[in-house]
N, C-alpha and C positions, 0 to 999 in steps of 0.2 A: 228836516229830512222828509222826503216824499216816499211813502210806502211803496208806490208803484216803481220808483227807481230801484229800490232794494229788491222788490219782487222780480223786476226785469233781470237784474244781474244774477240773482239766485237761479231763476229758471234757465237762463243762458248757460250757466255753469253745469247744470244737469244735462241739458239737451245737447250742448256743444262739446263740453269737456268731460262728460260722463261722471261727474262728481255725484255723491250721494246727497239727496235732498234733506234727509233727516239731520245730518250733521250741519249742513248750511243753515237750516231753519233754526236749530238750537242756538247757533252762533249769532244769528241776526235778529231773532225775536226780541232779545233784551234791548238792542239798539232801537228797535222800532218803538217799544214800550217807553223807554227813557225819553224818546223824542216826542212823546205825547200822541203817537199814532196808534191805531187799533191793531194789536198783534193778531187777533182772530181773523181780521180781514186780510192781513198779509198772508197768514197760513192758508186761508181758503183760496186766495188767488194763486199762490205758488203751487199748492198741492193739486188744485183743480186743473190748471193749465198743463201740468206735467202728466196727470192722468189722461186728460182728454185731448192731448195735442194732435193725435191722428184724426179724431173726429173734427176738431177745429180746422185742421189742414184740409180735410175733405170738403168741408162747408165753404171755406175761403176760395177753393178752386172753382166754385160755381160763379164767382164774381170777378175772375181775372183770366188772363190768358194762361191756360194750364201749362203749356210748355215753358213759358217764361217764368211762371211761378215755381216750377220744379227746380229751377236753377237760382232762385232768389236766395240771398244770404239769409242764413238762419237767424241772424241778429234782427233783420227786418221782419221775418216771419214771427219771431217771438213777440214783437210789438203787436202784430195783428192778432196772434193767439190771445194775448192779454186783453186787448180791446174787445174781441168777440166774446171771450169768456165772461167779461163783465156784462155785456149786453144780454147774454143768454141766461146767466146763472146768478148774478149778484143783484137781487131785487132792491137792495138798499141803496144802490147807486143809480140815479136817473140816467136814461140813455144819453142825453146830451152831455152830461158830465163824463160818462165813460168814453165817449168819442172825443170830446175836447181835451180831456186829460191825456189820452193816448196820443193825440196829435201834438200836443205841447211836448210830450216826452220825445216824440220823433224829432221835433225841431231841436231839442236840447242835445239829443244823442247823435243826430245825423244832420239833416238840412231841410229846407223848405220843400224840396222836390219829394223827398221821402214822406214828409208830413202830408203833402197833398195826396200822395198815393194811399197812405193809411186812411186818411179822411174819406177818400172816394170809395174805397172798398167797404169800410164799415157802414157808410151811409147807403151804399147799394144793398147791403144785407138788411138794414132797417126798412128799406122800401119794399123788399121782397124776401121775407125770411123763410119761405117755404122750401124745404129741402127734400129731394127724392133720393132714396138709397138704393143700391143694387138689389135685385131680387134673390140672387144666389146667397144662400144662408151664410156661407163663409165670409163673403165680402160685406154683406149687410150687417152682420153682427160686429165685424171688425171695425167698420167705419161708423156705425151708429153708436157703438159703446166704447170705441177707441182701444182696440187690442190688435196686436200684430196678426195679420191673416194666417200666417203659418202656425201660430199658437192656437187660434180659433179652430183651424182645421183639425189639429190633434184632439181638441176638446170635443168637437162634433163626432169624431170617430169613437171616442170613449163613452160619451154620455148623451149624444143626440142633441137636436136643435133646442128643445125646450129647456133642458137643464143647463145647457151651455149659456143660453140667454139669461136665465135666472142668475147664474154665477157671475156673468159679466155685469149685470145690473147691480148685484149686491156689492161688488168691488168698487162701483162708482158712487155708492152712497157714502155719506160722512159717518164713519164708524162711531158707535158709542164707546165710552170709556169703560173698560173692565178693570176692576180693582180686586186685589186679594188681601184678605185680612191677615195681619201678622198675629197669629194665635199665641205667640210667646209674650205678646204685650197687651192684647185685649181679646174680646169675643165678637163674633158677627153681630149679635144683638146689641152690644154696647156701641159698636161703631155705627150701626144703622141709627140708633137713638141719638147719638152725638150729632150726626149730620141732619137728622130730622129737626132738631132744635134750631138749626141754621137754615131751615127751609130748603134743604138739599135732599132730594129723594134718591135713595139707593134701592134699586130693584134686585131682589135675590135671584141668583142663577138657579135654574132647574138642574144644572149639571153638577154643581158642587156647593156645599154649605158654606164654604169659605170664600165664595166669589159673589161679587155684586157688579151691576152695570148701571151707568147713569148717562144722561144727556147733558148734565151740568158739569162739563169737563173743566172749564176754567176755575169755577168755584171750588171744586174738589182739590185740584192740584195746587191751588194757592192757599189752601187751609193748612194751618200749623200741624195738623194731624199727620200730614205726609212727612214733613221734615223731622217730626218726632218719632217716626218709624211705626205708626200704627197700621199702615197699609202700604202695599206696593201696586204699581200699575203693571198688569199682566193680562194677556188675553186668556180667556177661560180654557181654550184648547191647550195652551202650554201648561196650565195648572193641572189639567187632567192627566197629562203625561207623567207628572210627578206623583199623582195619586195612583196611577197604574204601577209605578215603581214601588210605592208603598214603603218608604224607608221607616225603620223602627229606631227607638231610642238605643243609644250606646253602640250602634253599628258603625262599621267602616264602609263608606260609600265613595266610589270614584265617579267623577263627572268629567268626561272627556268632551272637548269642544265647549267648554263651560261658559265662556264670556258671551254676552255681557252680564249674565248671572241671574236672570229671572228664575229659571228652574232651580239653579243651585241654591239660592236663598230660600226657596220654598222647601227644598229638601231639608235644609238646616232647621227650618221652622217645624216641619213635620217630625223631626227628631228631637224637638223641644230643646234645641241648643245643646244637645249631648253628643257623644260619640265624635266622629270625625268625617268631614266631607273634604275630599281632595279635589280641588277644581283645577283643571288643566286646560290651558289655551296658550297660543303663541303670540297673540296680539297684545302688547303692553297697554295700549290706550283703552282697549275694551276690558282688560283685566283690572285696570284702575277703576272703571265703572263698577265692576263686581265688588271690589274692596269698599268703595264708597257706599254701595247698597248694604253690604254687611255691617259697616259701621253705623249707618243710619238706623238699621233694624236691630242693632246691638246683638248681632250674632257672632259668637266667638268660636264656633266649632268648624269654621271654614278655613282651610289652608290652601292658599293659591300657589300654583306652580306655573311659571311662565316658560313654556317650552312647546315645541311641536308635539301634538298628541301622539304621534307615531314614534317619538323618541322618549316618551315617559317610561321610567323604570325605577327599580328593577322589575322585570316582568315576572310576576308570581301570582298564583291564585289566592290573593289575600283579602279580597273585598266581598262582603255579603251582597252588595248591590252595585251594579255598574250601569251608568247611563251614557249612551253614545248618541248625542243629538247631532246627527250627521249633516254636513254641508249638503244642500239640495237645491232644486230649481226654484223653490219658493212660490210655487203656484198658489199656495194657501194664504199668502199674506199680501196679495196685490192691492188690497183695499187700504192697508196701513202704510205699505212701502210703495209709494206711487211711481217711483222710477224703475222698480224691479221688472215690471211687465215689458219694458223695452230692452231687457237684457237677454232676449231669447237666443242671442249668439252663444250663450253658454253651451258648452259641449256636454250634452246629456250623457253620451257614452263615457266620457272622462269622469263625470260626476259619479256614475254608477260604479266605475272601477274604484274610485276613492271610497265610496260607501262600503263596498265589499271589503276593501282593505281595512277600513275602520271597524267593521263588525268582527272580522277575524282577529284583529289585534286586541280589541276590547274583551273578547271571549277569554283571552289568556289570563285576565285579572280576576275572573269570577271564581270564588271559592266553591268547593263541593256543596251542592244543594242551594247555592246562591243564585241570584237573578241578574239577567242582562236585559235592559230595555233599549231598543233601537227606535229612534223617533226622527221624524222629518216634519217640515211645514209645507208639504206638497201633497197633492192628491194623485200624483203620477204613479200608476201601478208598477211601472218598471223600477221606480226608486223605493217602492214600498213592499207590496205583497210578493213581487218577484224576487226582491232581495232576500226576504225571509225564507222563501221556499228554497232558494239556492243555498243559503247559509245552512239550513237544516239538513240538506243533502250532504254538505261538506262536513258538518259537525254533528256526529251521532251522540255526542255527550249532552246535547241540549234538546229540550222539547218545548213546544208552545204552551203557555199558560193562558187560558181564556180571559180576555180583558173584562168580560162581564162579571167576573168575580170581584172586581174593584171599581168598575165604572158602570153607571146606569146603562141598561141595554140600548137605549135610544142612541147612544154615542158609540156603539160597537157594531162590528160586522165581521162575520167569519172568524171570530176569536181575536180580532184586532180592535184597537181604538181607532175610530175613523170619524172625523168631524167634517161636515159639509157646510160651508159658509151660509148659503141661503136657507138651509133647513134648520140649522142649529144656532144661527145668529152669533157666530164666532169665526175665527180664522179656520182655514182648512189644515188639518193635521193628521198624522198617522203615527201609531206606535204599536210595537209588538213586545210582549213580555215573554222572555225565555228563561227556563230554569235549567241549571246544570245538574244532570241526573247521574253522572258518572264521575 
């Protein structure tokens, strides 16, 4: 098996068929490893090309007839993206090998004519690799860092050129692995010492005592400590949302839109495996992942309900805490979910209506003096601060609880949990804690 062949078909499914790269990568990484190929190289090539395809396309246009290239089949463009990415970013692969292997793949998949075209374009780049980007900030950032211009335009309006560029640059870096200690099974100190004996360095997070991060991703994930349930993989921003919720022992907690279950399992752990966490989501495959995580972590206080969150019932104020982790535009996770940045066709107004509906529905389940946490993985104010302001106007029974009571000040703003990727070294997230006062 040639990892480039697998990488090619994976990238094509994402760019052409709009499939999700994470699902495909998980499915194919085992095949790569079993065939004796390097899964890390496979991951890097696939994720890198998907992230940077607009930049790669812009660069390639400098060495071809632009009009003809615009109508070139995406199958051939994908080959060129792969070849160029290897030349620009994979230092472990010599230039001649990157070109030759891509040309050979072109012969296998297409014909000599396509192979000659691929060879000519890649060698033209090698002869003259200097690229000039547009001066206009919107287009410069879009092409230099590979983000849709219409998305960059929104970011520029919200945060200005400097912060927009920092954000784009952060999302193009290879993210470190964030892990969460399962405190029902061990302690942070014990887990850190365990890995230190194996020459694996866990760096403590400044945001949470239960979180670490590391650059030694493969070693950590392959260690038996994962399969035995001593830790979970979770971005620190997501863990902070649960710490804002602050679930207590023996409580009843409702988690709407719960799958795949990272926050849900942390809720269960914070409750020391007592009380009851009702996890609701409509996607069976994702709920299966939640159940697998609960089994691995030996959490018995989670009850899964596979149904549409808007159909869960009976509707009654029966829960001390309710988490509504709402569907959102995902602006905060573009670094980890490489294909999400290209889905700007998402209808933000429709998402906002859905979030509004989710907030109002979730509020019905909050017991008197109980708490409702609304969270997203985006930094879009329309989906965050504006949603909460609108909700509080409609619902006089609730008031905002300052996030700084539960979260270090550095990660809060105006009473909300707000994480900024390039400032806080984690995904972008938002959460508001509301208490029912009537």
